N, C-alpha and C positions, 0 to 999 in steps of 0.2 A: 409779175411776168418778166422780171429781170433774169438774165443769165450772166454767169461770171466766168472769167478766164482762169481764175485761181481761187481756190477755197482752202482755208486752213482749218483743220479740226484738231482741237486740243481739249477734249472733254475730261472731266474728272476720271481718273483711272479706275476707280472702284464702281463705276456706273456703266450702264449700257447705252449711254447717250451717244457715243460715237456711232454704233451700229444703227441706232434710231435716226441719227442725223443723215447718215449715208442713204438709208431707205427713203427719207423725206426728200433729199436732194434728187434722187432718181425719180421719185413719184412726181415731183413738181418741175422736173426738167430745168434745174438751176445751173447746171454746168454746161458751158458751150462745148460744141463737138471737139474742139481742139484744146479744151481746158484741162486743168490739172487739180486734183485734190491732194493735199499733203495732210496726212492723218497721223497724229502722234498718239500712241497707246502703249500699254504695258506688255500685254501678252501678244505673242505671235498669233495672228488670226488667219484662218484658212478659208473663211467664208465671207464673202462680200456680196452685195446685191448683184444679180446677174448682168446688170447694165454696165458694170465696171470691170476693168481688167487691171491687175497689178503690173506696173511698168518697172518698179524698183522698190527695194525694201532695204533699209539700213538698221542695224542694231547698235545702240550706244548703251552699253551696260544692261540695265533692265528696261530701257526704253526702245521701242520700235517705231520707226517712221516709215510709213507706207505711202507710195506715190501711185495714185489711181487715175486712170483716164476712162473715157467712155469706150466701151467695146465696139469694134467695127460692126456695123449693121444694127446697132441698138436703135430703138425708137426714140431716144432722148432728143 
């Protein structure tokens, strides 16, 4: 039942673990309302669970770092 201010996701790039982790974080309400997820992945992703909004995204060569927060009005 714990919630976190900051969650780092750095799954193996050739897996779907990052998307699965995001869905699980949303389902289990693990991120605090003012919390931040820092998600490192290889490909630019355009779909995230609807509970989250992208607040920033940086590309470093082939690596993408996406910063996500809870969307306003979300039930998280």
